[in-house]
LOVOGU-395740 format. One record per residue (C-alpha): x, y, z; chain; residue in one letter; residue number from 1. Coordinates in steps of 0.2 Angstrom, whole numbers, plus 5000, padded with zeros to 4 digits. Each point is the difference from the previous one (the first is absolute). Layout:
% LOVOGU-395740
@xx:X; yy:Y; zz:Z; voba:A; mivo:A; tivo:NUM $
...
% end
This chain:
% LOVOGU-395740
@xx:5069; yy:5141; zz:5022; voba:A; mivo:M; tivo:1 $
@xx:4980; yy:4998; zz:5001; voba:A; mivo:A; tivo:2 $
@xx:4993; yy:4984; zz:5006; voba:A; mivo:T; tivo:3 $
@xx:4990; yy:4988; zz:4989; voba:A; mivo:K; tivo:4 $
@xx:4982; yy:5006; zz:5008; voba:A; mivo:Q; tivo:5 $
@xx:5005; yy:5020; zz:4997; voba:A; mivo:E; tivo:6 $
@xx:5005; yy:4994; zz:4981; voba:A; mivo:R; tivo:7 $
@xx:4985; yy:4991; zz:4997; voba:A; mivo:M; tivo:8 $
@xx:4989; yy:5014; zz:5008; voba:A; mivo:K; tivo:9 $
@xx:5008; yy:5012; zz:4986; voba:A; mivo:R; tivo:10 $
@xx:5000; yy:4989; zz:4986; voba:A; mivo:I; tivo:11 $
@xx:4980; yy:4997; zz:5004; voba:A; mivo:R; tivo:12 $
@xx:4997; yy:5020; zz:5001; voba:A; mivo:A; tivo:13 $
@xx:5009; yy:5002; zz:4984; voba:A; mivo:A; tivo:14 $
@xx:4992; yy:4986; zz:4989; voba:A; mivo:I; tivo:15 $
@xx:4985; yy:5008; zz:5008; voba:A; mivo:K; tivo:16 $
@xx:5003; yy:5016; zz:4992; voba:A; mivo:E; tivo:17 $
@xx:5003; yy:4993; zz:4983; voba:A; mivo:M; tivo:18 $
@xx:4990; yy:4998; zz:4987; voba:A; mivo:E; tivo:19 $
@xx:4992; yy:4984; zz:4994; voba:A; mivo:A; tivo:20 $
@xx:5012; yy:5000; zz:4982; voba:A; mivo:K; tivo:21 $
@xx:5016; yy:5002; zz:5011; voba:A; mivo:D; tivo:22 $
@xx:4995; yy:4989; zz:5015; voba:A; mivo:A; tivo:23 $
@xx:4996; yy:4987; zz:4987; voba:A; mivo:A; tivo:24 $
@xx:5017; yy:5001; zz:4991; voba:A; mivo:K; tivo:25 $
@xx:5009; yy:5001; zz:5018; voba:A; mivo:L; tivo:26 $
@xx:4993; yy:4981; zz:5003; voba:A; mivo:A; tivo:27 $
@xx:5005; yy:4993; zz:4982; voba:A; mivo:I; tivo:28 $
@xx:5017; yy:5007; zz:5003; voba:A; mivo:D; tivo:29 $
@xx:4999; yy:4994; zz:5020; voba:A; mivo:L; tivo:30 $
@xx:4996; yy:4982; zz:4991; voba:A; mivo:C; tivo:31 $
@xx:5013; yy:5001; zz:4985; voba:A; mivo:S; tivo:32 $
@xx:5013; yy:5001; zz:5017; voba:A; mivo:L; tivo:33 $
@xx:4998; yy:4981; zz:5005; voba:A; mivo:S; tivo:34 $
@xx:4990; yy:4985; zz:4998; voba:A; mivo:S; tivo:35 $
@xx:4994; yy:5000; zz:5017; voba:A; mivo:N; tivo:36 $
@xx:4993; yy:5016; zz:4998; voba:A; mivo:A; tivo:37 $
@xx:4990; yy:4995; zz:4983; voba:A; mivo:M; tivo:38 $
@xx:4995; yy:4984; zz:5009; voba:A; mivo:D; tivo:39 $
@xx:4991; yy:5012; zz:5013; voba:A; mivo:F; tivo:40 $
@xx:4993; yy:5010; zz:4987; voba:A; mivo:A; tivo:41 $
@xx:4994; yy:4985; zz:4992; voba:A; mivo:D; tivo:42 $
@xx:4993; yy:4991; zz:5014; voba:A; mivo:A; tivo:43 $
@xx:4992; yy:5018; zz:5007; voba:A; mivo:R; tivo:44 $
@xx:4993; yy:5002; zz:4984; voba:A; mivo:L; tivo:45 $
@xx:4993; yy:4981; zz:4995; voba:A; mivo:G; tivo:46 $
@xx:5006; yy:5000; zz:4983; voba:A; mivo:I; tivo:47 $
@xx:5011; yy:4985; zz:5001; voba:A; mivo:S; tivo:48 $
@xx:4990; yy:4982; zz:4998; voba:A; mivo:E; tivo:49 $
@xx:5010; yy:4995; zz:5016; voba:A; mivo:D; tivo:50 $
@xx:5007; yy:5016; zz:5010; voba:A; mivo:A; tivo:51 $
@xx:5004; yy:4987; zz:5013; voba:A; mivo:L; tivo:52 $
@xx:5014; yy:4991; zz:4990; voba:A; mivo:Q; tivo:53 $
@xx:5014; yy:5010; zz:5000; voba:A; mivo:P; tivo:54 $
@xx:4998; yy:5001; zz:5020; voba:A; mivo:Y; tivo:55 $
@xx:5000; yy:4983; zz:5001; voba:A; mivo:K; tivo:56 $
@xx:5015; yy:4999; zz:4988; voba:A; mivo:D; tivo:57 $
@xx:5010; yy:5012; zz:5012; voba:A; mivo:R; tivo:58 $
@xx:4997; yy:4990; zz:5016; voba:A; mivo:I; tivo:59 $
@xx:5007; yy:4984; zz:4990; voba:A; mivo:E; tivo:60 $
@xx:5015; yy:5009; zz:4994; voba:A; mivo:T; tivo:61 $
@xx:5004; yy:5008; zz:5019; voba:A; mivo:A; tivo:62 $
@xx:4998; yy:4982; zz:5009; voba:A; mivo:L; tivo:63 $
@xx:5005; yy:4988; zz:4986; voba:A; mivo:S; tivo:64 $
@xx:5018; yy:5006; zz:4997; voba:A; mivo:P; tivo:65 $
@xx:5008; yy:4990; zz:4986; voba:A; mivo:E; tivo:66 $
@xx:5019; yy:5003; zz:5008; voba:A; mivo:S; tivo:67 $
@xx:5007; yy:4988; zz:5009; voba:A; mivo:E; tivo:68 $
@xx:5007; yy:5010; zz:5013; voba:A; mivo:C; tivo:69 $
@xx:4982; yy:5006; zz:5004; voba:A; mivo:R; tivo:70 $
@xx:5006; yy:5018; zz:5000; voba:A; mivo:L; tivo:71 $
@xx:4986; yy:5007; zz:4990; voba:A; mivo:S; tivo:72 $
@xx:4986; yy:4997; zz:5013; voba:A; mivo:L; tivo:73 $
@xx:4990; yy:5016; zz:5000; voba:A; mivo:Q; tivo:74 $
@xx:4986; yy:4996; zz:5015; voba:A; mivo:V; tivo:75 $
@xx:4997; yy:5020; zz:5001; voba:A; mivo:N; tivo:76 $
@xx:4996; yy:5000; zz:4981; voba:A; mivo:E; tivo:77 $
@xx:4986; yy:4987; zz:4999; voba:A; mivo:A; tivo:78 $
@xx:4993; yy:5008; zz:5015; voba:A; mivo:L; tivo:79 $
@xx:5000; yy:5016; zz:4991; voba:A; mivo:R; tivo:80 $
@xx:4990; yy:4991; zz:4986; voba:A; mivo:A; tivo:81 $
@xx:4987; yy:4996; zz:5011; voba:A; mivo:I; tivo:82 $
@xx:5001; yy:5017; zz:5007; voba:A; mivo:R; tivo:83 $
@xx:5000; yy:5010; zz:4984; voba:A; mivo:E; tivo:84 $
@xx:4985; yy:4987; zz:4992; voba:A; mivo:Y; tivo:85 $
@xx:4991; yy:5005; zz:5015; voba:A; mivo:A; tivo:86 $
@xx:5003; yy:5020; zz:4997; voba:A; mivo:S; tivo:87 $
@xx:4995; yy:4998; zz:4982; voba:A; mivo:A; tivo:88 $
@xx:4984; yy:4989; zz:5002; voba:A; mivo:V; tivo:89 $
@xx:4998; yy:4992; zz:5017; voba:A; mivo:G; tivo:90 $
@xx:4987; yy:4986; zz:4994; voba:A; mivo:D; tivo:91 $
@xx:4999; yy:4988; zz:5013; voba:A; mivo:E; tivo:92 $
@xx:5001; yy:4984; zz:4987; voba:A; mivo:A; tivo:93 $
@xx:5016; yy:5007; zz:4993; voba:A; mivo:G; tivo:94 $
@xx:5008; yy:5004; zz:5018; voba:A; mivo:L; tivo:95 $
@xx:4996; yy:4982; zz:5004; voba:A; mivo:L; tivo:96 $
@xx:5008; yy:4992; zz:4987; voba:A; mivo:A; tivo:97 $
@xx:5015; yy:5012; zz:5001; voba:A; mivo:L; tivo:98 $
@xx:5003; yy:4993; zz:5018; voba:A; mivo:R; tivo:99 $
@xx:4998; yy:4983; zz:4997; voba:A; mivo:V; tivo:100 $
@xx:5013; yy:5002; zz:4987; voba:A; mivo:R; tivo:101 $
@xx:5011; yy:5008; zz:5011; voba:A; mivo:F; tivo:102 $
@xx:4998; yy:4986; zz:5014; voba:A; mivo:V; tivo:103 $
@xx:5001; yy:4987; zz:4984; voba:A; mivo:E; tivo:104 $
@xx:5017; yy:5005; zz:4993; voba:A; mivo:C; tivo:105 $
@xx:5008; yy:5005; zz:5019; voba:A; mivo:G; tivo:106 $
@xx:4995; yy:4983; zz:5005; voba:A; mivo:T; tivo:107 $
@xx:5008; yy:4991; zz:4986; voba:A; mivo:E; tivo:108 $
@xx:5017; yy:5009; zz:5004; voba:A; mivo:F; tivo:109 $
@xx:5014; yy:4986; zz:5002; voba:A; mivo:P; tivo:110 $
@xx:4998; yy:4991; zz:5017; voba:A; mivo:A; tivo:111 $
@xx:5018; yy:5004; zz:5002; voba:A; mivo:D; tivo:112 $
@xx:4998; yy:5016; zz:5003; voba:A; mivo:A; tivo:113 $
@xx:5011; yy:5006; zz:5014; voba:A; mivo:D; tivo:114 $
@xx:4995; yy:5014; zz:5015; voba:A; mivo:D; tivo:115 $
@xx:5002; yy:5015; zz:4988; voba:A; mivo:S; tivo:116 $
@xx:4985; yy:4997; zz:4993; voba:A; mivo:Y; tivo:117 $
@xx:4991; yy:5002; zz:5015; voba:A; mivo:I; tivo:118 $
@xx:4993; yy:5017; zz:4994; voba:A; mivo:P; tivo:119 $
@xx:4992; yy:4990; zz:4985; voba:A; mivo:L; tivo:120 $
@xx:4992; yy:4987; zz:5011; voba:A; mivo:Y; tivo:121 $
@xx:4993; yy:5015; zz:5013; voba:A; mivo:R; tivo:122 $
@xx:4991; yy:5009; zz:4985; voba:A; mivo:N; tivo:123 $
@xx:4994; yy:4983; zz:4992; voba:A; mivo:M; tivo:124 $
@xx:4992; yy:4998; zz:5017; voba:A; mivo:L; tivo:125 $
@xx:4992; yy:5018; zz:5000; voba:A; mivo:K; tivo:126 $
@xx:4994; yy:4999; zz:4983; voba:A; mivo:V; tivo:127 $
@xx:4993; yy:4980; zz:5003; voba:A; mivo:Y; tivo:128 $
@xx:4991; yy:5008; zz:5016; voba:A; mivo:G; tivo:129 $
@xx:4992; yy:5016; zz:4989; voba:A; mivo:R; tivo:130 $
@xx:4996; yy:4986; zz:4986; voba:A; mivo:L; tivo:131 $
@xx:4989; yy:4989; zz:5013; voba:A; mivo:L; tivo:132 $
@xx:4992; yy:5012; zz:5008; voba:A; mivo:R; tivo:133 $
@xx:4994; yy:5007; zz:4983; voba:A; mivo:Q; tivo:134 $
@xx:4993; yy:4982; zz:4997; voba:A; mivo:L; tivo:135 $
@xx:4991; yy:5002; zz:5016; voba:A; mivo:E; tivo:136 $
@xx:4991; yy:5014; zz:4994; voba:A; mivo:G; tivo:137 $
@xx:4996; yy:4991; zz:4981; voba:A; mivo:A; tivo:138 $
@xx:4987; yy:4992; zz:4996; voba:A; mivo:P; tivo:139 $
@xx:4999; yy:4981; zz:5000; voba:A; mivo:S; tivo:140 $
@xx:5006; yy:4998; zz:4982; voba:A; mivo:E; tivo:141 $
@xx:5013; yy:5011; zz:5002; voba:A; mivo:V; tivo:142 $
@xx:5008; yy:4989; zz:5014; voba:A; mivo:K; tivo:143 $
@xx:4995; yy:4987; zz:4991; voba:A; mivo:E; tivo:144 $
@xx:5010; yy:5003; zz:4985; voba:A; mivo:S; tivo:145 $
@xx:5016; yy:5006; zz:5010; voba:A; mivo:Y; tivo:146 $
@xx:4997; yy:4984; zz:5011; voba:A; mivo:R; tivo:147 $
@xx:5014; yy:4989; zz:4991; voba:A; mivo:E; tivo:148 $
@xx:5012; yy:5015; zz:4999; voba:A; mivo:R; tivo:149 $
@xx:5000; yy:5001; zz:5017; voba:A; mivo:V; tivo:150 $
@xx:5002; yy:4982; zz:5003; voba:A; mivo:S; tivo:151 $
@xx:5014; yy:5001; zz:4990; voba:A; mivo:G; tivo:152 $
@xx:5010; yy:5011; zz:5007; voba:A; mivo:I; tivo:153 $
@xx:4998; yy:4993; zz:5017; voba:A; mivo:L; tivo:154 $
@xx:5005; yy:4983; zz:4993; voba:A; mivo:E; tivo:155 $
@xx:5014; yy:5008; zz:4989; voba:A; mivo:W; tivo:156 $
@xx:5007; yy:5009; zz:5018; voba:A; mivo:A; tivo:157 $
@xx:5005; yy:4984; zz:5007; voba:A; mivo:C; tivo:158 $
@xx:5015; yy:5002; zz:4989; voba:A; mivo:T; tivo:159 $
@xx:5003; yy:5019; zz:5004; voba:A; mivo:G; tivo:160 $
@xx:5014; yy:5005; zz:5012; voba:A; mivo:G; tivo:161 $
@xx:5001; yy:5011; zz:5016; voba:A; mivo:W; tivo:162 $
@xx:4986; yy:4989; zz:5009; voba:A; mivo:R; tivo:163 $
@xx:4987; yy:5008; zz:4987; voba:A; mivo:Y; tivo:164 $
@xx:4991; yy:4986; zz:4999; voba:A; mivo:H; tivo:165 $
@xx:4994; yy:5000; zz:5019; voba:A; mivo:D; tivo:166 $
@xx:4997; yy:5019; zz:4999; voba:A; mivo:T; tivo:167 $
@xx:4989; yy:5000; zz:4985; voba:A; mivo:L; tivo:168 $
@xx:4991; yy:4987; zz:5010; voba:A; mivo:L; tivo:169 $
@xx:4998; yy:5011; zz:5014; voba:A; mivo:C; tivo:170 $
@xx:4992; yy:5014; zz:4987; voba:A; mivo:V; tivo:171 $
@xx:4988; yy:4987; zz:4992; voba:A; mivo:A; tivo:172 $
@xx:4994; yy:4993; zz:5017; voba:A; mivo:G; tivo:173 $
@xx:4994; yy:5018; zz:5003; voba:A; mivo:S; tivo:174 $
@xx:4987; yy:5001; zz:4986; voba:A; mivo:F; tivo:175 $
@xx:4985; yy:4986; zz:4999; voba:A; mivo:P; tivo:176 $
@xx:5002; yy:4997; zz:4980; voba:A; mivo:M; tivo:177 $
@xx:5019; yy:4994; zz:5004; voba:A; mivo:T; tivo:178 $
@xx:4997; yy:4990; zz:5016; voba:A; mivo:R; tivo:179 $
@xx:4992; yy:4986; zz:4990; voba:A; mivo:A; tivo:180 $
@xx:5015; yy:5000; zz:4986; voba:A; mivo:L; tivo:181 $
@xx:5013; yy:4999; zz:5015; voba:A; mivo:I; tivo:182 $
@xx:4990; yy:4984; zz:5007; voba:A; mivo:D; tivo:183 $
@xx:4999; yy:4993; zz:4982; voba:A; mivo:D; tivo:184 $
@xx:5019; yy:5001; zz:4998; voba:A; mivo:I; tivo:185 $
@xx:5004; yy:4993; zz:5015; voba:A; mivo:G; tivo:186 $
@xx:5017; yy:5003; zz:5010; voba:A; mivo:P; tivo:187 $
% end
């Protein structure tokens, strides 16, 4: 069987050979196969009032399972939502909003989470680092608009498990914007 890259190369070549009306029909048919594909097309084409909302919903659903046994936690689905939005649109404001929502949802995850949730915490730390890197390069009004949410993540993390709070503080301490927040929050 061909690899994903080989298949994409063949598909790309075949689409380039298609007439515009046939390529349009293919795109419409693909969108009808899944809501994720429809969200992607909607975001890419800029036809929705809030193309970001379906991606936020996917993150919230994946990281806020309602089942008592928490078997429905889907960290990879939440990360996929961010990647798909980046691929569809890739605007910095939208990526910033999705990253902060990912970390907020994950941080709100129950504090009694055991070591089986270490992958969740590791991914939250990675996304938090990307979020802070992105904020460091952002204009001051953008930084200020996210200040309260970033501070809230640090405060809420105190209730988290797996030494999450301490590690989050280490990540935050690497960035000038959040060093001041750490001092404000205290131990």
